[in-house]
ZADO-1210 file (C-alpha; in nm, 4 decimals, padded with zeros to 6 digits):
<atoms>
<atom x="00.0023" y="-00.0040" z="00.0038" code="MET" pos="1"/>
<atom x="00.1368" y="00.3661" z="-00.0997" code="GLN" pos="2"/>
<atom x="00.1206" y="00.6166" z="00.1773" code="LEU" pos="3"/>
<atom x="00.0020" y="00.9655" z="00.1095" code="GLY" pos="4"/>
<atom x="-00.0958" y="01.2997" z="00.2204" code="SER" pos="5"/>
<atom x="-00.3701" y="01.5255" z="00.1382" code="SER" pos="6"/>
<atom x="-00.6227" y="01.5206" z="-00.1883" code="PRO" pos="7"/>
<atom x="-00.4182" y="01.6453" z="-00.4879" code="SER" pos="8"/>
<atom x="-00.4204" y="01.4454" z="-00.7986" code="SER" pos="9"/>
<atom x="-00.5631" y="01.1468" z="-00.9671" code="ARG" pos="10"/>
<atom x="-00.4661" y="00.8760" z="-01.1829" code="ARG" pos="11"/>
<atom x="-00.5795" y="00.6566" z="-01.4742" code="PRO" pos="12"/>
<atom x="-00.8568" y="00.3827" z="-01.4098" code="GLN" pos="13"/>
<atom x="-00.9583" y="00.0773" z="-01.5803" code="PRO" pos="14"/>
<atom x="-01.0533" y="00.1321" z="-01.9086" code="ARG" pos="15"/>
<atom x="-01.4428" y="00.1623" z="-02.0400" code="ARG" pos="16"/>
<atom x="-01.5714" y="00.1327" z="-02.3942" code="ALA" pos="17"/>
<atom x="-01.7440" y="00.3877" z="-02.5326" code="SER" pos="18"/>
<atom x="-02.1263" y="00.4449" z="-02.4630" code="ARG" pos="19"/>
<atom x="-02.1891" y="00.6320" z="-02.7937" code="GLY" pos="20"/>
<atom x="-02.1643" y="00.9548" z="-02.9105" code="ASP" pos="21"/>
<atom x="-02.2747" y="01.2826" z="-02.7017" code="ALA" pos="22"/>
<atom x="-02.1803" y="01.6739" z="-02.7453" code="SER" pos="23"/>
<atom x="-01.8557" y="01.8063" z="-02.6144" code="SER" pos="24"/>
<atom x="-02.0546" y="01.9443" z="-02.2917" code="THR" pos="25"/>
<atom x="-02.1517" y="01.5533" z="-02.1941" code="SER" pos="26"/>
<atom x="-01.7904" y="01.4502" z="-02.2679" code="LYS" pos="27"/>
<atom x="-01.7088" y="01.7094" z="-01.9851" code="LEU" pos="28"/>
<atom x="-01.7670" y="01.4400" z="-01.7134" code="ARG" pos="29"/>
<atom x="-01.5590" y="01.1830" z="-01.8972" code="LEU" pos="30"/>
<atom x="-01.2306" y="01.3514" z="-01.9812" code="GLY" pos="31"/>
<atom x="-01.0779" y="01.3667" z="-01.6702" code="LEU" pos="32"/>
<atom x="-00.8085" y="01.0949" z="-01.7438" code="LEU" pos="33"/>
<atom x="-00.4554" y="01.1401" z="-01.5974" code="GLY" pos="34"/>
<atom x="-00.5465" y="01.3388" z="-01.3146" code="VAL" pos="35"/>
<atom x="-00.4831" y="01.1728" z="-00.9446" code="ALA" pos="36"/>
<atom x="-00.6429" y="01.2177" z="-00.6098" code="LEU" pos="37"/>
<atom x="-00.4555" y="01.1591" z="-00.2844" code="VAL" pos="38"/>
<atom x="-00.6701" y="01.0774" z="00.0168" code="ALA" pos="39"/>
<atom x="-00.6213" y="01.1445" z="00.3705" code="SER" pos="40"/>
<atom x="-00.3502" y="00.8857" z="00.4908" code="ILE" pos="41"/>
<atom x="-00.2810" y="00.7050" z="00.1907" code="VAL" pos="42"/>
<atom x="-00.3309" y="00.7499" z="-00.2084" code="VAL" pos="43"/>
<atom x="-00.7013" y="00.6626" z="-00.3520" code="VAL" pos="44"/>
<atom x="-00.7122" y="00.5836" z="-00.7250" code="VAL" pos="45"/>
<atom x="-00.9983" y="00.7526" z="-00.8448" code="LEU" pos="46"/>
<atom x="-01.1307" y="00.6929" z="-01.2089" code="MET" pos="47"/>
<atom x="-01.0441" y="00.9390" z="-01.4481" code="GLY" pos="48"/>
<atom x="-01.1383" y="00.8070" z="-01.8005" code="ASN" pos="49"/>
<atom x="-01.5242" y="00.8105" z="-01.8200" code="ARG" pos="50"/>
<atom x="-01.6617" y="00.6771" z="-02.1568" code="SER" pos="51"/>
<atom x="-01.7670" y="00.9536" z="-02.4193" code="SER" pos="52"/>
<atom x="-02.1523" y="00.9182" z="-02.4014" code="GLY" pos="53"/>
<atom x="-02.2399" y="01.0532" z="-02.0384" code="ALA" pos="54"/>
<atom x="-02.5048" y="00.7399" z="-02.0501" code="GLY" pos="55"/>
<atom x="-02.8051" y="00.6804" z="-02.2823" code="GLN" pos="56"/>
<atom x="-03.0511" y="00.3699" z="-02.3014" code="ALA" pos="57"/>
<atom x="-02.9571" y="00.0204" z="-02.3400" code="ASP" pos="58"/>
<atom x="-02.9421" y="-00.0695" z="-02.7459" code="ASP" pos="59"/>
<atom x="-03.2784" y="-00.2298" z="-02.6680" code="ALA" pos="60"/>
<atom x="-03.4125" y="00.1140" z="-02.5615" code="GLY" pos="61"/>
<atom x="-03.4320" y="-00.0424" z="-02.1895" code="SER" pos="62"/>
<atom x="-03.3605" y="00.1450" z="-01.8853" code="SER" pos="63"/>
<atom x="-03.2837" y="00.0571" z="-01.5355" code="ASP" pos="64"/>
<atom x="-03.5249" y="00.3109" z="-01.3530" code="ALA" pos="65"/>
<atom x="-03.7968" y="00.1891" z="-01.1131" code="PRO" pos="66"/>
<atom x="-04.1386" y="00.1884" z="-01.2611" code="PRO" pos="67"/>
<atom x="-04.3052" y="00.5232" z="-01.3200" code="LEU" pos="68"/>
<atom x="-04.5702" y="00.4329" z="-01.0897" code="ALA" pos="69"/>
<atom x="-04.2669" y="00.5083" z="-00.8303" code="ASP" pos="70"/>
<atom x="-04.2628" y="00.8581" z="-00.9587" code="MET" pos="71"/>
<atom x="-04.1789" y="01.1201" z="-00.7209" code="LEU" pos="72"/>
<atom x="-04.4035" y="01.3877" z="-00.5500" code="ASP" pos="73"/>
<atom x="-04.2504" y="01.7259" z="-00.6582" code="LEU" pos="74"/>
<atom x="-04.5274" y="01.8837" z="-00.5321" code="THR" pos="75"/>
<atom x="-04.3791" y="01.7882" z="-00.1745" code="GLN" pos="76"/>
<atom x="-04.0647" y="01.9618" z="-00.2995" code="ARG" pos="77"/>
<atom x="-03.8073" y="01.7176" z="-00.1581" code="PRO" pos="78"/>
<atom x="-03.4486" y="01.7465" z="-00.0674" code="ASN" pos="79"/>
<atom x="-03.2117" y="01.6307" z="-00.3311" code="ILE" pos="80"/>
<atom x="-02.8836" y="01.5001" z="-00.3373" code="LEU" pos="81"/>
<atom x="-02.6463" y="01.6048" z="-00.6331" code="PHE" pos="82"/>
<atom x="-02.3153" y="01.4996" z="-00.7686" code="GLN" pos="83"/>
<atom x="-02.0686" y="01.7902" z="-00.8890" code="VAL" pos="84"/>
<atom x="-01.8197" y="01.6734" z="-01.1313" code="PHE" pos="85"/>
<atom x="-01.5933" y="01.7983" z="-01.4377" code="GLY" pos="86"/>
<atom x="-01.3284" y="02.0819" z="-01.4193" code="THR" pos="87"/>
<atom x="-01.2984" y="02.3545" z="-01.1861" code="ARG" pos="88"/>
<atom x="-01.3908" y="02.6059" z="-01.4722" code="ASP" pos="89"/>
<atom x="-01.6551" y="02.3892" z="-01.6244" code="GLN" pos="90"/>
<atom x="-01.8319" y="02.2093" z="-01.3609" code="PRO" pos="91"/>
<atom x="-02.1796" y="02.0213" z="-01.4305" code="ARG" pos="92"/>
<atom x="-02.4501" y="01.9356" z="-01.1529" code="LEU" pos="93"/>
<atom x="-02.6418" y="01.5776" z="-01.1524" code="LEU" pos="94"/>
<atom x="-02.9199" y="01.4844" z="-00.9676" code="PRO" pos="95"/>
<atom x="-02.8482" y="01.1528" z="-00.7873" code="VAL" pos="96"/>
<atom x="-03.1504" y="01.0697" z="-00.5241" code="ALA" pos="97"/>
<atom x="-03.4283" y="01.2381" z="-00.3187" code="ALA" pos="98"/>
<atom x="-03.3770" y="01.2283" z="00.0522" code="LEU" pos="99"/>
<atom x="-03.6786" y="01.1405" z="00.2282" code="SER" pos="100"/>
<atom x="-03.6081" y="01.1308" z="00.5970" code="GLY" pos="101"/>
<atom x="-03.3820" y="00.8533" z="00.6673" code="ALA" pos="102"/>
<atom x="-03.4251" y="00.7267" z="00.3364" code="GLN" pos="103"/>
<atom x="-03.2491" y="00.7459" z="-00.0260" code="LEU" pos="104"/>
<atom x="-03.4938" y="00.7263" z="-00.2931" code="LYS" pos="105"/>
<atom x="-03.4695" y="00.7248" z="-00.6673" code="PRO" pos="106"/>
<atom x="-03.5991" y="01.0018" z="-00.8673" code="ILE" pos="107"/>
<atom x="-03.8812" y="00.8846" z="-01.0956" code="VAL" pos="108"/>
<atom x="-03.9946" y="01.0991" z="-01.3250" code="LEU" pos="109"/>
<atom x="-04.1477" y="01.1269" z="-01.6698" code="ASP" pos="110"/>
<atom x="-04.0027" y="01.3564" z="-01.9483" code="ALA" pos="111"/>
<atom x="-04.2402" y="01.6363" z="-01.8342" code="ASP" pos="112"/>
<atom x="-04.1576" y="01.5745" z="-01.4796" code="GLY" pos="113"/>
<atom x="-03.7868" y="01.6486" z="-01.5189" code="TRP" pos="114"/>
<atom x="-03.9000" y="01.9378" z="-01.6938" code="ARG" pos="115"/>
<atom x="-04.0571" y="02.0648" z="-01.4074" code="ARG" pos="116"/>
<atom x="-03.7632" y="01.9688" z="-01.1937" code="PHE" pos="117"/>
<atom x="-03.4871" y="02.1285" z="-01.3980" code="ASP" pos="118"/>
<atom x="-03.7496" y="02.4256" z="-01.3466" code="ALA" pos="119"/>
<atom x="-03.7825" y="02.3721" z="-00.9730" code="MET" pos="120"/>
<atom x="-03.4238" y="02.2791" z="-00.8784" code="TYR" pos="121"/>
<atom x="-03.1782" y="02.3695" z="-01.1459" code="MET" pos="122"/>
<atom x="-03.2943" y="02.7203" z="-01.2429" code="ARG" pos="123"/>
<atom x="-03.0352" y="02.9973" z="-01.2553" code="LYS" pos="124"/>
<atom x="-02.9826" y="03.1805" z="-00.9417" code="GLY" pos="125"/>
<atom x="-03.0422" y="02.8615" z="-00.7211" code="LYS" pos="126"/>
<atom x="-02.7502" y="02.7553" z="-00.4856" code="SER" pos="127"/>
<atom x="-02.6675" y="02.4364" z="-00.2895" code="TYR" pos="128"/>
<atom x="-02.4113" y="02.3327" z="-00.0182" code="THR" pos="129"/>
<atom x="-02.1013" y="02.1760" z="-00.1554" code="LEU" pos="130"/>
<atom x="-01.9936" y="01.8778" z="00.0598" code="TYR" pos="131"/>
<atom x="-01.6565" y="01.6529" z="00.0652" code="ARG" pos="132"/>
<atom x="-01.5031" y="01.4608" z="00.3442" code="ASP" pos="133"/>
<atom x="-01.7978" y="01.4591" z="00.5517" code="GLY" pos="134"/>
<atom x="-01.8756" y="01.8123" z="00.6014" code="ASN" pos="135"/>
<atom x="-01.9235" y="02.1135" z="00.4023" code="THR" pos="136"/>
<atom x="-01.6992" y="02.2638" z="00.1490" code="ASP" pos="137"/>
<atom x="-01.8761" y="02.5836" z="-00.0256" code="GLY" pos="138"/>
<atom x="-02.1463" y="02.6375" z="-00.2555" code="THR" pos="139"/>
<atom x="-02.2524" y="02.5280" z="-00.6223" code="ALA" pos="140"/>
<atom x="-02.4440" y="02.8291" z="-00.7787" code="GLN" pos="141"/>
<atom x="-02.6485" y="02.7381" z="-01.0772" code="ILE" pos="142"/>
<atom x="-02.5804" y="02.9586" z="-01.3875" code="VAL" pos="143"/>
<atom x="-02.7716" y="02.7685" z="-01.6389" code="ARG" pos="144"/>
<atom x="-03.0151" y="02.5152" z="-01.5962" code="GLY" pos="145"/>
<atom x="-03.1072" y="02.2245" z="-01.8598" code="MET" pos="146"/>
<atom x="-03.2988" y="02.3955" z="-02.0890" code="TRP" pos="147"/>
<atom x="-03.2647" y="02.7519" z="-02.0012" code="ASP" pos="148"/>
<atom x="-03.1435" y="02.8499" z="-02.3863" code="GLY" pos="149"/>
<atom x="-03.2371" y="02.7475" z="-02.7232" code="ASN" pos="150"/>
<atom x="-03.0369" y="02.4252" z="-02.6815" code="GLU" pos="151"/>
<atom x="-03.0007" y="02.1740" z="-02.4019" code="PRO" pos="152"/>
<atom x="-02.6818" y="02.1688" z="-02.1573" code="VAL" pos="153"/>
<atom x="-02.6024" y="01.8534" z="-02.3441" code="TYR" pos="154"/>
<atom x="-02.7751" y="01.5727" z="-02.6099" code="GLU" pos="155"/>
<atom x="-02.7348" y="01.2062" z="-02.5972" code="LEU" pos="156"/>
<atom x="-02.7483" y="01.0028" z="-02.9289" code="ALA" pos="157"/>
<atom x="-03.0708" y="00.8173" z="-02.9768" code="ASN" pos="158"/>
<atom x="-03.2128" y="00.9823" z="-02.6782" code="CYS" pos="159"/>
<atom x="-03.5177" y="01.2311" z="-02.6646" code="LYS" pos="160"/>
<atom x="-03.5315" y="01.2867" z="-02.3156" code="ASN" pos="161"/>
<atom x="-03.2106" y="01.2988" z="-02.1148" code="PRO" pos="162"/>
<atom x="-03.1705" y="01.3446" z="-01.7500" code="ILE" pos="163"/>
<atom x="-03.0911" y="01.7165" z="-01.6887" code="PRO" pos="164"/>
<atom x="-02.7591" y="01.8666" z="-01.6150" code="LEU" pos="165"/>
<atom x="-02.7084" y="02.2136" z="-01.4739" code="ALA" pos="166"/>
<atom x="-02.3925" y="02.4509" z="-01.5283" code="MET" pos="167"/>
<atom x="-02.2850" y="02.5577" z="-01.2164" code="VAL" pos="168"/>
<atom x="-02.0398" y="02.8161" z="-01.0122" code="LYS" pos="169"/>
<atom x="-01.8085" y="02.6998" z="-00.7229" code="LEU" pos="170"/>
<atom x="-01.7703" y="02.9202" z="-00.4365" code="GLU" pos="171"/>
<atom x="-01.5786" y="02.8659" z="-00.1250" code="GLY" pos="172"/>
<atom x="-01.2086" y="02.8377" z="-00.0314" code="ASP" pos="173"/>
<atom x="-01.1540" y="02.4541" z="-00.1055" code="ARG" pos="174"/>
<atom x="-01.4231" y="02.4076" z="-00.3505" code="ALA" pos="175"/>
<atom x="-01.2248" y="02.2010" z="-00.6117" code="GLY" pos="176"/>
<atom x="-00.9099" y="02.1747" z="-00.7956" code="GLY" pos="177"/>
<atom x="-00.8481" y="02.1397" z="-01.1506" code="PHE" pos="178"/>
<atom x="-01.0931" y="01.8170" z="-01.1560" code="ALA" pos="179"/>
<atom x="-01.3935" y="01.8420" z="-00.9495" code="VAL" pos="180"/>
<atom x="-01.5730" y="01.5757" z="-00.7929" code="GLU" pos="181"/>
<atom x="-01.8178" y="01.6439" z="-00.4812" code="MET" pos="182"/>
<atom x="-02.1607" y="01.5924" z="-00.3523" code="LEU" pos="183"/>
<atom x="-02.4227" y="01.8812" z="-00.3210" code="ALA" pos="184"/>
<atom x="-02.7578" y="01.8951" z="-00.1554" code="SER" pos="185"/>
<atom x="-03.0526" y="02.1259" z="-00.1003" code="SER" pos="186"/>
<atom x="-03.0708" y="01.9558" z="00.2716" code="ALA" pos="187"/>
<atom x="-02.8418" y="02.0401" z="00.5630" code="GLN" pos="188"/>
<atom x="-02.5902" y="01.7373" z="00.6012" code="LEU" pos="189"/>
<atom x="-02.2770" y="01.6100" z="00.7568" code="GLY" pos="190"/>
<atom x="-02.1412" y="01.5828" z="01.1093" code="TRP" pos="191"/>
<atom x="-01.8145" y="01.6343" z="01.2898" code="GLN" pos="192"/>
<atom x="-01.6761" y="01.3072" z="01.3781" code="HIS" pos="193"/>
<atom x="-01.3517" y="01.3244" z="01.6100" code="ALA" pos="194"/>
<atom x="-01.1554" y="01.0010" z="01.5648" code="ALA" pos="195"/>
<atom x="-00.8862" y="00.8748" z="01.7237" code="GLN" pos="196"/>
<atom x="-00.5515" y="00.9394" z="01.6184" code="PRO" pos="197"/>
<atom x="-00.4323" y="00.7228" z="01.3124" code="ALA" pos="198"/>
<atom x="-00.0885" y="00.6063" z="01.2758" code="GLN" pos="199"/>
<atom x="-00.0079" y="00.5122" z="00.8874" code="SER" pos="200"/>
<atom x="00.1936" y="00.2187" z="00.9591" code="ALA" pos="201"/>
<atom x="-00.0300" y="00.0689" z="01.2037" code="ASN" pos="202"/>
<atom x="-00.3087" y="00.1272" z="00.9490" code="LEU" pos="203"/>
<atom x="-00.1358" y="-00.0370" z="00.6513" code="ALA" pos="204"/>
<atom x="-00.0871" y="-00.3664" z="00.8740" code="GLU" pos="205"/>
<atom x="-00.4229" y="-00.3561" z="01.0017" code="SER" pos="206"/>
<atom x="-00.5902" y="-00.3222" z="00.6521" code="MET" pos="207"/>
<atom x="-00.3594" y="-00.6270" z="00.5365" code="ARG" pos="208"/>
<atom x="-00.4594" y="-00.8297" z="00.8010" code="ARG" pos="209"/>
<atom x="-00.8356" y="-00.7481" z="00.7970" code="ALA" pos="210"/>
<atom x="-00.8146" y="-00.8135" z="00.3927" code="THR" pos="211"/>
<atom x="-00.6334" y="-01.1400" z="00.4580" code="ALA" pos="212"/>
<atom x="-00.9446" y="-01.2677" z="00.6572" code="GLU" pos="213"/>
<atom x="-01.1482" y="-01.1315" z="00.3956" code="ALA" pos="214"/>
<atom x="-01.0067" y="-01.2694" z="00.0862" code="VAL" pos="215"/>
<atom x="-00.9878" y="-01.6306" z="-00.0575" code="ASP" pos="216"/>
<atom x="-00.6446" y="-01.7867" z="00.0762" code="ALA" pos="217"/>
<atom x="-00.5890" y="-01.8319" z="-00.3209" code="ALA" pos="218"/>
<atom x="-00.5604" y="-01.4847" z="-00.3621" code="MET" pos="219"/>
<atom x="-00.3918" y="-01.3598" z="-00.0500" code="ASN" pos="220"/>
<atom x="-00.0204" y="-01.4103" z="-00.2407" code="PRO" pos="221"/>
<atom x="-00.1739" y="-01.2580" z="-00.5082" code="VAL" pos="222"/>
<atom x="-00.2505" y="-00.8914" z="-00.3670" code="LEU" pos="223"/>
<atom x="00.1108" y="-00.7778" z="-00.3253" code="ASP" pos="224"/>
<atom x="00.1267" y="-00.8093" z="-00.7010" code="SER" pos="225"/>
<atom x="-00.1686" y="-00.5657" z="-00.7661" code="LEU" pos="226"/>
<atom x="-00.1545" y="-00.1922" z="-00.7332" code="GLU" pos="227"/>
<atom x="-00.3056" y="-00.0676" z="-00.4114" code="SER" pos="228"/>
<atom x="-00.4547" y="00.2050" z="-00.2366" code="ARG" pos="229"/>
<atom x="-00.5845" y="00.2775" z="00.0872" code="ALA" pos="230"/>
<atom x="-00.7352" y="00.5451" z="00.3264" code="LEU" pos="231"/>
<atom x="-00.8582" y="00.6355" z="00.6755" code="ALA" pos="232"/>
<atom x="-01.1895" y="00.8005" z="00.6860" code="ILE" pos="233"/>
<atom x="-01.3890" y="00.9295" z="01.0180" code="PRO" pos="234"/>
<atom x="-01.7536" y="00.7723" z="00.9387" code="THR" pos="235"/>
<atom x="-01.8734" y="00.7533" z="01.2966" code="GLY" pos="236"/>
<atom x="-01.9172" y="00.4019" z="01.2526" code="ALA" pos="237"/>
<atom x="-01.6933" y="00.3539" z="01.5710" code="GLY" pos="238"/>
<atom x="-01.4352" y="00.5651" z="01.7835" code="PRO" pos="239"/>
<atom x="-01.1513" y="00.4775" z="01.5376" code="ALA" pos="240"/>
<atom x="-01.1325" y="00.5557" z="01.1627" code="PRO" pos="241"/>
<atom x="-01.2936" y="00.3254" z="00.9238" code="THR" pos="242"/>
<atom x="-01.0238" y="00.2113" z="00.6595" code="LEU" pos="243"/>
<atom x="-01.0723" y="00.1720" z="00.2957" code="VAL" pos="244"/>
<atom x="-00.8833" y="-00.0322" z="00.0775" code="ALA" pos="245"/>
<atom x="-00.8557" y="-00.0936" z="-00.3216" code="TRP" pos="246"/>
<atom x="-00.6420" y="-00.3389" z="-00.5127" code="TRP" pos="247"/>
<atom x="-00.6592" y="-00.3758" z="-00.9084" code="ILE" pos="248"/>
<atom x="-00.4209" y="-00.5217" z="-01.1715" code="ASP" pos="249"/>
<atom x="-00.2911" y="-00.4349" z="-01.4960" code="SER" pos="250"/>
<atom x="-00.5410" y="-00.5761" z="-01.7194" code="VAL" pos="251"/>
<atom x="-00.8043" y="-00.3820" z="-01.5699" code="ALA" pos="252"/>
<atom x="-00.5957" y="-00.0438" z="-01.6156" code="THR" pos="253"/>
<atom x="-00.4877" y="-00.1471" z="-01.9865" code="SER" pos="254"/>
<atom x="-00.6722" y="-00.4705" z="-02.1031" code="GLY" pos="255"/>
<atom x="-00.8483" y="-00.4324" z="-02.4136" code="SER" pos="256"/>
<atom x="-01.0312" y="-00.7791" z="-02.4419" code="SER" pos="257"/>
<atom x="-01.3474" y="-00.8606" z="-02.2412" code="PRO" pos="258"/>
<atom x="-01.2068" y="-01.2043" z="-02.2154" code="LYS" pos="259"/>
<atom x="-00.8989" y="-01.1338" z="-02.0308" code="ALA" pos="260"/>
<atom x="-00.8844" y="-01.2190" z="-01.6836" code="MET" pos="261"/>
<atom x="-00.8677" y="-00.9694" z="-01.4040" code="THR" pos="262"/>
<atom x="-00.8298" y="-00.9280" z="-01.0019" code="ARG" pos="263"/>
<atom x="-01.0199" y="-00.6636" z="-00.8254" code="HIS" pos="264"/>
<atom x="-01.0622" y="-00.6169" z="-00.4349" code="MET" pos="265"/>
<atom x="-01.2558" y="-00.3287" z="-00.2219" code="PHE" pos="266"/>
<atom x="-01.2332" y="-00.3925" z="00.1272" code="VAL" pos="267"/>
<atom x="-01.3830" y="-00.1663" z="00.4260" code="ILE" pos="268"/>
<atom x="-01.2125" y="-00.2373" z="00.7579" code="ALA" pos="269"/>
<atom x="-01.3515" y="-00.1422" z="01.1333" code="ASP" pos="270"/>
<atom x="-01.2639" y="-00.2153" z="01.4825" code="LYS" pos="271"/>
<atom x="-01.4189" y="-00.4794" z="01.6690" code="ASP" pos="272"/>
<atom x="-01.5216" y="-00.4859" z="02.0283" code="ALA" pos="273"/>
<atom x="-01.1626" y="-00.6019" z="02.1205" code="THR" pos="274"/>
<atom x="-01.0175" y="-00.3557" z="01.9191" code="GLY" pos="275"/>
<atom x="-00.9173" y="-00.5643" z="01.6366" code="THR" pos="276"/>
<atom x="-00.9682" y="-00.4214" z="01.2564" code="TYR" pos="277"/>
<atom x="-01.2228" y="-00.6644" z="01.0776" code="ARG" pos="278"/>
<atom x="-01.3322" y="-00.6536" z="00.7415" code="ALA" pos="279"/>
<atom x="-01.6944" y="-00.4939" z="00.7513" code="THR" pos="280"/>
<atom x="-01.7383" y="-00.4891" z="00.3487" code="PHE" pos="281"/>
<atom x="-01.5728" y="-00.6811" z="00.0599" code="ALA" pos="282"/>
<atom x="-01.5981" y="-00.6863" z="-00.2897" code="HIS" pos="283"/>
<atom x="-01.3738" y="-00.9526" z="-00.4722" code="LYS" pos="284"/>
<atom x="-01.3519" y="-01.0475" z="-00.8500" code="VAL" pos="285"/>
<atom x="-01.1435" y="-01.3015" z="-01.0347" code="PHE" pos="286"/>
<atom x="-01.2852" y="-01.3323" z="-01.3317" code="GLY" pos="287"/>
<atom x="-01.3267" y="-01.2304" z="-01.7026" code="PRO" pos="288"/>
<atom x="-01.2912" y="-00.8406" z="-01.7663" code="LEU" pos="289"/>
<atom x="-01.6258" y="-00.7982" z="-01.9505" code="GLY" pos="290"/>
<atom x="-01.7933" y="-00.9406" z="-01.6658" code="GLU" pos="291"/>
<atom x="-01.6277" y="-00.7718" z="-01.3708" code="THR" pos="292"/>
<atom x="-01.8001" y="-00.4979" z="-01.1613" code="GLU" pos="293"/>
<atom x="-01.5208" y="-00.2277" z="-01.0211" code="PHE" pos="294"/>
<atom x="-01.5522" y="-00.0244" z="-00.7283" code="ARG" pos="295"/>
<atom x="-01.3926" y="00.3172" z="-00.6248" code="ARG" pos="296"/>
<atom x="-01.4289" y="00.5409" z="-00.3093" code="TYR" pos="297"/>
<atom x="-01.5754" y="00.8533" z="-00.4074" code="LEU" pos="298"/>
<atom x="-01.6563" y="01.0233" z="-00.0482" code="ASP" pos="299"/>
<atom x="-01.8489" y="00.9719" z="00.3066" code="HIS" pos="300"/>
<atom x="-02.1216" y="01.1925" z="00.4162" code="LEU" pos="301"/>
<atom x="-02.3942" y="01.1265" z="00.6727" code="ASP" pos="302"/>
<atom x="-02.7037" y="01.1338" z="00.4057" code="LEU" pos="303"/>
<atom x="-02.9830" y="00.9646" z="00.6622" code="THR" pos="304"/>
<atom x="-02.9440" y="01.1771" z="00.9705" code="GLY" pos="305"/>
<atom x="-02.8342" y="00.8788" z="01.1842" code="ASP" pos="306"/>
<atom x="-02.5045" y="01.0545" z="01.2862" code="GLY" pos="307"/>
<atom x="-02.3266" y="00.7870" z="01.1083" code="VAL" pos="308"/>
<atom x="-02.1653" y="00.8581" z="00.7583" code="ASP" pos="309"/>
<atom x="-02.2657" y="00.6456" z="00.4557" code="GLU" pos="310"/>
<atom x="-01.9818" y="00.5756" z="00.2100" code="ILE" pos="311"/>
<atom x="-02.0530" y="00.6948" z="-00.1485" code="ILE" pos="312"/>
<atom x="-01.8734" y="00.4662" z="-00.4052" code="LEU" pos="313"/>
<atom x="-01.8859" y="00.4543" z="-00.7739" code="GLU" pos="314"/>
<atom x="-01.9312" y="00.1062" z="-00.9579" code="GLY" pos="315"/>
<atom x="-01.8743" y="00.0500" z="-01.3259" code="TRP" pos="316"/>
<atom x="-01.7909" y="-00.2405" z="-01.5743" code="ARG" pos="317"/>
<atom x="-01.5749" y="-00.2607" z="-01.8358" code="PHE" pos="318"/>
<atom x="-01.7625" y="-00.1215" z="-02.1646" code="GLY" pos="319"/>
<atom x="-02.0619" y="-00.0606" z="-01.9204" code="GLY" pos="320"/>
<atom x="-02.2428" y="00.2216" z="-01.7634" code="LYS" pos="321"/>
<atom x="-02.1509" y="00.3927" z="-01.4042" code="THR" pos="322"/>
<atom x="-02.3536" y="00.4284" z="-01.1152" code="TYR" pos="323"/>
<atom x="-02.3184" y="00.5680" z="-00.7488" code="LEU" pos="324"/>
<atom x="-02.3624" y="00.2621" z="-00.4884" code="ALA" pos="325"/>
<atom x="-02.4094" y="00.4266" z="-00.1586" code="ILE" pos="326"/>
<atom x="-02.3130" y="00.2068" z="00.1395" code="LEU" pos="327"/>
<atom x="-02.4744" y="00.2430" z="00.4986" code="GLY" pos="328"/>
<atom x="-02.3652" y="00.0748" z="00.8380" code="PHE" pos="329"/>
<atom x="-02.6271" y="-00.1720" z="00.9995" code="LYS" pos="330"/>
<atom x="-02.5452" y="-00.4633" z="01.2419" code="ALA" pos="331"/>
<atom x="-02.1536" y="-00.3909" z="01.2083" code="GLY" pos="332"/>
<atom x="-02.1362" y="-00.4164" z="00.8439" code="LYS" pos="333"/>
<atom x="-02.1609" y="-00.1744" z="00.5516" code="TRP" pos="334"/>
<atom x="-02.4070" y="-00.2874" z="00.2669" code="GLU" pos="335"/>
<atom x="-02.5581" y="-00.1267" z="-00.0127" code="GLU" pos="336"/>
<atom x="-02.8403" y="00.0825" z="00.0638" code="ILE" pos="337"/>
<atom x="-02.9051" y="00.2848" z="-00.2409" code="PHE" pos="338"/>
<atom x="-02.7928" y="00.2457" z="-00.6332" code="ARG" pos="339"/>
<atom x="-02.8487" y="00.5306" z="-00.8898" code="SER" pos="340"/>
<atom x="-02.9672" y="00.4859" z="-01.2009" code="ARG" pos="341"/>
<atom x="-02.6883" y="00.4009" z="-01.4769" code="SER" pos="342"/>
<atom x="-02.8352" y="00.5710" z="-01.7921" code="ASP" pos="343"/>
<atom x="-02.9085" y="00.9270" z="-01.8486" code="TRP" pos="344"/>
<atom x="-03.1813" y="00.8550" z="-02.0820" code="CYS" pos="345"/>
<atom x="-03.5653" y="00.9056" z="-01.9904" code="VAL" pos="346"/>
<atom x="-03.7006" y="00.7831" z="-02.2985" code="GLY" pos="347"/>
</atoms>
């Protein structure tokens, strides 16, 4: 595991095939290859090359969105979780989920509903609090909604009704470097979690032990040959920081054949009652590149108001679509409590 300091840079990530042509605006989110991000105690490799289409309906025209019978009631003006991404000079804001009490709900709307959503939440002049590392980090002020002008902010091939994006301006002392990837919301979120002091050497060894228990014995000798990154984050799941570690092989970062075999591990660990770090979440893969689901750490933030941060990950497949997977801490384990839609086309 490589040790680092504060967030500052990015690195390339597993390759993804193109999902179709999109306008130059939609490609903004996808052109961050080669910039790396170092997090808290050790370097965290973050995905940099999003594919050239920002997301569209499957070839058969299907969508992974829930049935329209579950449409979000905009008359209640629910709080919304957004993702902010792009570059410091050209950030964009994307709706992710509705926040309803202690629950995250998918934003399900028809084409007309998304137009109303854009007018309500993404009109020029609206502003939202930015969040990073569990706390507030400036504001995002909308300078142009999806349909404010004669042309939409972006278009997708073979899609009449894409999910709206807004152009935003970031304000705040720490609101992003060159590459921007943050959360934003209309709700007041975040907690100050005081964690025990963390020693890099001790954490690295604790993560190795926790990972060895979480993986198959046959894979343990392989881990040292894989590229690895790790960090410690104060989630509030316990008095000690939560550890997050990530391993990936060269096939994932440079392979071109979906049949090529790849190895990937994503592990989270927390201290148990004895003070020993144990794996509390594990995603492990050894299989064909085209069938592998990858995970990367994005951020942590208390979204449900229970005093414990959720951990936000991004998931993706080679040649496939990306999505956010949000983990909650329940009964001593991290489990997925919400997954965002992976296509940006309503129909």
